[in-house]
N, C-alpha and C positions, 0 to 999 in steps of 0.2 A: 504494500500500500504506500503510495508516494506522498500522501498528504493526509491530514485530518481536517475536521470541520472548522477551518479558520478563514475568515474573510481576509482578502489581501490588503491589510492595513498595518500601519505601524504598531508593533507589539507593545509599545510603551503607552498605549491609550489609557488615560486616567480612569480609575474605577469610579463610576457615578452611580453604581447600583444601589448604594446606601442613600443617595440623595433623592432620587426619584424612582418610582417603580417602572419596570420595563413595560412598554406599551405595545400591545399586539393587536392587530386588526385581522380578523378572520374573514375570508370571503367564502361563504358556504353556498350550498344549493338551496336547501330549505332548513327550517328549524322547528322543533316540536311546538305545538302538538302534531305537526306533520310527522307521519310514521315512516321510519326507515333506519337502517343501520348507521349510515353516515350521519344522519340527523341526531340520532341518540348519542352517538359518540361525540359529536361537536358540542352538544349541550353539556355532557358530562365533563368534557375537557375544559370548556370555558368556566364551568362552576368550580372545578378543581384549581384552575389557574387563578381565578379571582380570590379564592380562599387562600392561595399561597402567596399573594402579594403582587401578582401580575395584573396589570390593568388590561384585561382582555375584552374586546368588543367584536361585533360581527355585523356584516351586511349580507342578507339572504333574500331569496324570493319569497313572496307571499303577502297577503293582506295584513296590515298592522292590526294588532289586537289591543283592546283597552288596557290590559294589565301588562303589556310589554315593558320591560325595564328600559331605561334611557340608553343602555349600551347595545340594545338589539334593534337593528334597523331592517325592517321588511319592505321590499319594493314590489308593488303589485305587478302581477303577470298579465299581459294582454292576450297571449296565445301560447300554446305548447305545440312545438313541431318536432316530430320523431323523438319523443320523450324529453326534449330540451325546452325548458321554460324561457320565454322571451319577455323580458321586462324592459321597456324602452327607457325607463327612468333610472336603470341600474348604473350606467356610467356616471351620471350626474350625482347620484346618491353616494357612490364610492368616492368620487372626487371631493365632494363636500365633507365626507367623513374623514378623509385624509387631511384636508385643510384644517378642520377643527380639532381632530384628535392628535395629529402629528405622530403617527405610530413609528416605533423603532423597527418593527418587523411586520411584513404582510404574510399571513399564513393562508395559502390558497388550497382549497380542498377540491380534488379532482376524482372523477370526471364531472365537469361543471363548465358550461359555456360562459358563465358570468366571470369565471376566473381569467378570461382572456382580456377583459377590459383594462387591467393595469398595463398591458402592452402599449396602449395608446395614450395613457395618462402620464405626462412627464413627471409629476410629483410622485407617482407610484413607482416609476422606474428608478428613482433615486433612493428607494428603500430596499433593504435586503428582502428577498422572497424565500420562503420555505414552502415547498410544494408537497402536500400530503397526497400520496398516490393510493387512493382507496381501491381503485380498480381500473383495468384497461377498458377501452371502449371495444367490446367484442362484436364483430360484425359477421353475421351468418352469410355464407356464400349464396344463399337463396334470397336474401333480403336486399334487392337491388336499390331500393330507396335509401336504406341505411348505409349501404356501401357508398353511394354517391354523396350522401351527406358527410360521411367520414372523410372523404377526399377533400372536402372543404374545411373540415374541422382539424385535420392532421397538421397542416402547416402552422396553425396557431398553437397547437399542442407542443410541437417541436420548439417553437420560439419561446414558449413558456418555460419548458425544461432547460433550454439553453441559458436563459437569463437567471434562472434560480440559483441561489447560493447553496441550497441543500434540498434533497428529495427524500421523503420519508415513505418507505414501503412498509406494508403491514406484516410481512413475514418473509423469512429468507427464501422459501420456495417461490413465492410470488415475485420477489425481486429478481430471482434467477430466470424465471420463465417469461417475464413481461418483455415483449419485443420493443415497445417504445422506450423502455428504460435502459436497454443494453448499451446505448451510446453514452449514457450518463452514469454508469455504475461507479465512476470515480468520486461522485459526490452524492451517492445514494446510500442510505443506511436503513436497515430493517428494525423497526420499533413495533412490537406487537401491540395491538389495541387492548384496551382495558375498560372495565366498567366500574362505576361507583358501587359501594355496598348497597344491598337491598334496603329499600325504604321501610322502616319499622311500622309507620302508619299504614302503608299499603299492605304490609304483611298482616296486620290486624284486620283490615277490611277483607282480606282474602279468606280469613277463617269463616266469614259469614256467607261466602259465595256458594252457590249450589253447583256441585259437580256430579250430579246424578247421571250425566251422559255416559259415564263409564259402565254403568249397569253392573253385572256380575262377572265381568271379565277377569280372568286370571292374570293376564298380562296387559297392562295399560301403556300404550305407545302414544306419545304426543309429538306433533310437528307444528311449527309456527312459521308463517311467512306469507308473502303475497302470492296469490294463486296465479302463477305465471309459469311458462313452459320450462324455464331453466331450473326451477326448484325441484323438479323430479317427483312431484306428488303422485303422478300416475304410476311410477315405479313402486312407491310405498303402498298404494291402493291395491295393485296387482299382487304385491308380496303378501299382504295380510289375507287376501281372498282364500277361503278354504280353512282358515283357522277359526273355529267356532269359539275358542277360549281367548281370543285376542280382540281388543277394541282399539281402533286408531281414531284419534281426534285431531283434526287439522284446524288451527286457528288462523284466520286471515281471510282477506277478500281480494278479488282480482278478476282479470279478464278471462281466466280459464275455468271459472266456476261451472258453466254449463257443460263443458267437455268433461270435467271431472265427475259431475253428477251422472252423466251418461255412462262413463266408465264404471262407476260404482254399480249401476243397474246391470250392466253387461256381466260384470264379475259375479254378482249375486246369482244371476240366472245360470251362469256357466259352472260355478263352483258350489252352488247351494247356499253359500253365505259369504258376505263381505262386510264385516262390522266396521263401517267407516262413517264418520259424521263430519260434515263441513260446518264449523261453528260460526263462520263469518268473522267480522271484526270484533274484538273483545276489549274490555277495559283493562287497565293495568292491574287492578285488583283481581279480576277474573283470570288474567294470564298468570299471575302469581299462584292462584288457587290450582290452576291446571298443572303448572310445574310441580307444585307441592304434592299433588295427588297422583301423578303418573309414576310408572316404574322405570321408564327409559325414554330418552329423547332421540328422535331420528331426524337427520338432515340428509336428503338424498339428491342434492343439487348435482346437475349434470354438466354445467359450464363454469368457467373461471369468472363469470360475472359474480359468482359467490366467491369473492376474493379471500375472505377471512372466516366468515361464519361466526359473527359476534353473538348470535343466538345460542351457539354452543356454550359460550361463557356464561350466559344467563342460566342455562340448564345446570351447569356445574356449580354456580352460586347457590342453587337450590338443592345441591347434593344429589344430582341425577347423573347416572352413566349415559354415555352417548354412543350412537352408531351413526357413522357419517360416510360420505362418498370418498373413496380413495382417488381423488382427481388430481392428475399431474398439474403442477403449477399453482394450485389453490392452497390457501392456508388451512383448509379444513382438516386434512389428515395430519398436518404439522401440529395444529392445536391439540387434536386428540392424542397424537403420539407424545408430544411434550408433557402432557398432563397425565397420561395413563388413564384417561377418563373412559376409555371404551375401545371399540374396534372400528376399522374402516373397510368398506366393501366397494367393489367395482360399480361405478355409476351405470344405470340403465340395465343392469344384469338382475332381472327379477329373481332368478333362481338363487343367486348369491344372497339377496336380501331375504328370501324365504328361509334360507339356512341360518341367517343371522337371527331371525325371529324364533326359529326352532331352538337354537342354542340358548337364547334368552329365556325361553320357556323351561328348558331343561336345567338351567342354572339360576332359576328365579331367586333362590335363597342367597346367592352371592351378589345380586344387583345392589343391595343396600350398602355392602362393603365397598363395591366399586364407586358408588355414589359418594362415599366419604373421601375416597382418594381424589375424586373430581373436585369436591368442595375444597380440600386442602390445596390443590393445584390452582384453583381459581384465586384463592387468597394469596398464594405465594408468587404467582407468575403473571396474572392478568388483571391487575387492579388499575384503575385510572390514575391513582397516585404514582405508581411506578412509571406508567406511560408518560404522565405529565413531567416527571423529573427528568426523563431522558430527552423529551422535547425541549425542556428548558435549557439543557446543555447545548442543544443545537442552536437555539436562539442566541445564547451567550457567545457562541463561536462565530456567528455571522452578523450580529448586530454591532454597529459602530459605537453604540452607547453602552453595551453590556461589558461587564468585567471580563477581561481575557485572562484565563488561568495561566500561571507559569510565565510571567512576563520577563523573567530573566533571559539573558541572551543564551541561546542554545548552541551557537556555532560561530566560529570566526573563520570558517573556510569559504572558499570560492566554489560555486556550483558551475560545473562545465556541462553544457548541453550540446551533444554531438548529433548532427542530422545525418542519418545513414541513408545514402541513395544507392550504394553499391555494396552488396553483401560481402564482397571480398575485403572490405575495410574493417570487418569485425576483428580480424587478426590484429590490425593496427590499434583498434580500441582496447584490445586485451592487454596492450603494453602500457596503458596509461597509468596504472597504479604505481609501479616502481619508478616511472619517469616523472610523475607529478604528485609527490606526497603532499598531504595537507589540502587536497582538493577532492571534491565529490563529482561523480559523473552520472548523468542520465542520458540515455540514447533515445532519440526520436526516430523510430523505424519508418522511413518513407519508401522502403523498397517494395512493399506489397508481397514479398517473398514469404511463403508459409514456413520456410525453414529458419527465417531470421530470428524469430522469437526464441526457439530452442537453442540456437547458437549463442545468442546474447545471454541466455540463462546459464549456459555452460561456462561462459566467461565471467559469470557473476556481475553482470552489468544490468542495472535497472533500466527498463525501457517503457516507452509509450508507443502504441501502434497508431500511426497517423491515419491509416485507412479506417480506423474505428472512430477517431475523435475529430479529425480536421484540425487546422492550425488554430482557430479561435479557441477551441476547448483545450487543446494541448497547452497553449499559453496560459489559459486560466489555471490549469493544474500546476504549472511551473510558478505562477504568481503565488498560489497557496503554499507551495513547498518552500519558496524563498521566504515568505512571511513567517511561516511556522518555525523554520529552522534558523531564522535570522542570519542568513548568509550575508557576508560582507561584500561579495562580488558575484556577478553572473556573466558568463561568457557563452554565447551561442555561436556555433560554427559548423561548417561541413565536417563530417567525420574524418575525411582523409587529411585534414589539417590539424587534428587534435594534438599531436605531439609538437608541432612547430609553433602553433599560435596560442595554445592555452596559457593563460596568465599574462599575455601580452596585450597591448592596446590594439585597437583596430589598425590594420595596415592599409586600409583603403580609405582615402580621404573622401568624405561625403561630397556629392555634387552640389551645385549651387541651388538646385530646386529642393534637395533634401535639407540644406541649411535654411532655406526659406520656410519649408514646412515645420522645421524645428522651432523657428521663431513663432509659429502659430500654435505650438504645443503638440505637433504631430511628428512622430518619428516613423520613418519608412526604412525597411530593410528587405533585402532578398535573402531569405534564410538558406537557400541552396548555394549561395555564392559568397555572401559577406560574412565577416566576423563581426560580432556585435558584443561589445563589452560594456557592462554597466556596473558602476560602483557609487557608493555614497548616496548623495541626494538624488542622482539620476536613477539609481536602483530603487530608492524609496518611491519616487514618482512613478516608475514603471509598475510597481506592485499595485498602484491605485488606478492604473490606466485601463481603458476599454480597448479591445482589439478588433480589427477588421482584417480579413484576409482574402486574397484572390490567388489561389494556388499557394506558392511559397512566398509571395509578395505580401508583406504584413505591414499594417499601419497601427501604431499604438497612439491612442488619443487620450489626453488628460481629461478626467471626468470633471 
């Protein structure tokens, strides 16, 4: 790992954290009482942040409610297109919030088309961005409308990730499998989601709720979520069909209700029984009562739209074991595996889920013990307090106002950056250590040769692959590395010149137009040809600069 989460700023930034609280403005999609995993998490996170001394506020879609606090700004939606709410007043509301609140960090929750507005708001672009990557936008190959819309959405998504200081993925498997994140892994960190403790007042209300829908079932299975295709409720319905001693309750509402009702009738006629009830939308107290009274919780989602499965944590908080889909790239199996809360089964494989139900029936006496394991794991690994603490560290590393830990100087060395265009120059790079003591080397691999990475690794040379990052992002990584390690000098040069030119000043006098650009605060270099040496104030200015690139031609512009 070539860097950690530090913004490219002078490491001697004064600590103001004790003078004023850190100000964070969240840009979300919706906020409770709107139901959804992203929305519940956002509410819990803001509550925890405000309790911990962070001045957290949010701008979201929706009609303002009479009891909304002053830190919650809802912007009315005029129309919804392909699941995307369109609020014409959102950019003005966001601009106004930034002007009044003057946040230190913008926390953008994705997927969310409203999170793109900071790209065109100058005051927003001057604030560090933390992007919370809750889920990819997954496009079915048969959904031509959504595919076309995503082609319009994707360039903005890319620009958003490019401009961000840090990206938060919800689990290591999702981070590894997300195609949009692969280019930005150098600034992505996995922070599992968490929930606040169960509300004691709601627990008391839950005791009065009627849960007679379970009937006389020996095994009570609960599933919760919007009735939509990716949730896999059809798999669960087919799996319980034929088990007279099993009752499945599904809490939630959605566009697939009629299809699921028809499936229940077909399974009843085919197998003789299918004890399934669709409960529709339920209150929080009733949901608590259903969790408390079930034997096991099931989540059979079939697509990575189910990025984490926050509802699994809810079940674990109630001391319930879980069965979930073993879906590549989703956090579901990771959550269950990390916690030891249950077992995972192949999505859409009805026979596998039937076997899971059969095993649960045969080991009914052990379910309560597994539930206790799940409860302990929820308290130890998936609390909102733990999640908030890790996010706070990210804020502190990227906010210009936050305290920077470890402000002592970490290095007095010069950093050498060798641009490798010819794989034959790896042997020359391997000679740098004995020839240039007291300096550190990073190689930018511009060869595109698949063997280059392994050759550089064998030579113990840290490297960045240009074909993955591009020059703008490569320079952003180097900015962070220089800032974190407090290097006193930086030399960028072609790899074949590493032994002759390292540690020397530039041997090519800048042209008149380069000197003119320098007077305007713009530095231009051709990184495949020039040696570029930066020391002292010039290096400090460079760590604060923005970069533009056209091939190996790079412009560094003072912000």
